[in-house]
N, C-alpha and C positions, 0 to 999 in steps of 0.2 A: 503494500500498500504506498503510495507517495500520495501527499496533499499539500494543498497550498491554502494556509490559513491567513486570511485578511487582518486589517486593522481592529475590526469589528469583532473578531474570532469566529467568523463563518467561514468554511470551506468554499474558496470561489474555486478551485482546479485538484482535478485528481486524476491518478490513473494507479494501474495495478502490472505488476509483473509477475514472474517465477522469482525463485531464491537463485536462478543462475545467472541473472542481469545484473549491471551494474549500476548503483542509483544512477550514474551521472548522466544514463542513457537518457533519462526523462526530465531532464530539465527543459531541453528545449519545446518540447509539448507542451508541458507543464506553464510555463511564463508564454504561450505564446498569444493567448488572450490576456493575458493578464497585465493591468498598467499599475507597475511603481517605480518607484524607488531605489530601492533595496532587497535583497534576498535575503533571510537569515536560512543558515545550511548546516547541516552537522556535518561532521568529517568524511562521512560516506559520500557527500556532493563535491569534496574539495577534487580539483584539478587546474591543473593550466589551461587546459581549454574552455573548461567552465569560467573562469574569470575574465577571458578574452571575451567569450560568446556575451557576458552581463554585459559589461562595459561598451561592450558594441551597441547594445539594445539601451546603453544608458543608464542600467542598472547598478549600482553600489555592492559587490559581493561582500556578505560579512560571513564568511563561512570559516569555522574554526579547522586550521589544519590539525592535520593527524602529528601525535608526539615526534614519530619517527620518519621526520619530514629532515632530508641532508640539506642542510645550507649548499648552494650554488654560487657560481664566480656573479653568473646576473643576478640582478636583484630586481625580480620580476614582485609585484603587490602582494603576489602570492609568498615570494619568498619573505618580504619585509614582514609577513604577517607571521609568518613561523619562526622568525630568526627574534622575533620580539615575543614569540609566546615563549621562547626558549629560554631568551635573557631574562625576564620577566617574571615568568609560571605564567600558569593558566589563568588564575584569578587576577593578576594584570591585566592582561588579556581581556579577559572574560568583560571586567570596567569599562576598558577604555570603548570597548566596541558595544558596549552594553548588551551585551548576546543575554543577558538574562531575558529578553523580550520574548526568548525562542521558546520558553516555557510553554508561552500560550498554547504551543504547535502541541508542544507534548501531553498537554493539557487534551487536546482537543483528541488525541490520538487515545486517550483515558477515558476519553465521555463516546468514542466510536464505539470501542471495545464494550466498555462496560454494557452499552445499550446494544451491538448487535453481536458482540462473540467477536472472538479473531482468524474464523475461519469462514468461508463464503459458503452460500447453499450449491450454487452454480458448480459444475466441473468445467463446462463449456468456457471456453476464454473472452468470445465475447459475451455471452451471459455474465460474467464475472465481471467485467468492464460495466454492463448495464445495472448490475445490483449492486457497485460501487457507486454507482452516479444517483442512484435511489438511495442509498444509505446516506450519502453525504447531502441529498435533500431534505430526507427526513430529520436528521441531526441538526442541520441548519433551523429548519422549522421548529425544532423541540427545544431549541436555544431561545430562538424569538420568543416562542410562548413564555417559556419558563423564565425570562431575564427579567428583575425587577426594573420597574418605572416608577423613578425618583422624581419629585419636584419638592421644590422649596415652598414651605410654609408660612405665611406672616413675612 
């Protein structure tokens, strides 16, 4: 399961893959119809090609570099991020990039799996994609219905 969560907490894009596919293979399709200035991603989405693709589209990549990324002579944006994390530590990198915002995505996965489980009912790949889209729309609707509306009194 791959999802894109908007600032409002709703799922705005999704895709499914089998366990053999690389997470990075989904980024292009996931952001195809999404208007955003920044993409927060876990180390599974880290890659020089992802940084280049996002920057080409005007999207700032905030992707946690893997701990084992080896520093190169050519200092790309990705390398600068990895070097910063290696020199200052993960928590310094996390605070600098406000990476805690990504927790809303993890919370969305928790709500999704809590509501629908972690397995698909369908076995056919096309049906799985349809099932995923329907479940995402249902979760968004549940989120909308259950979200408290607050207003100032006096």
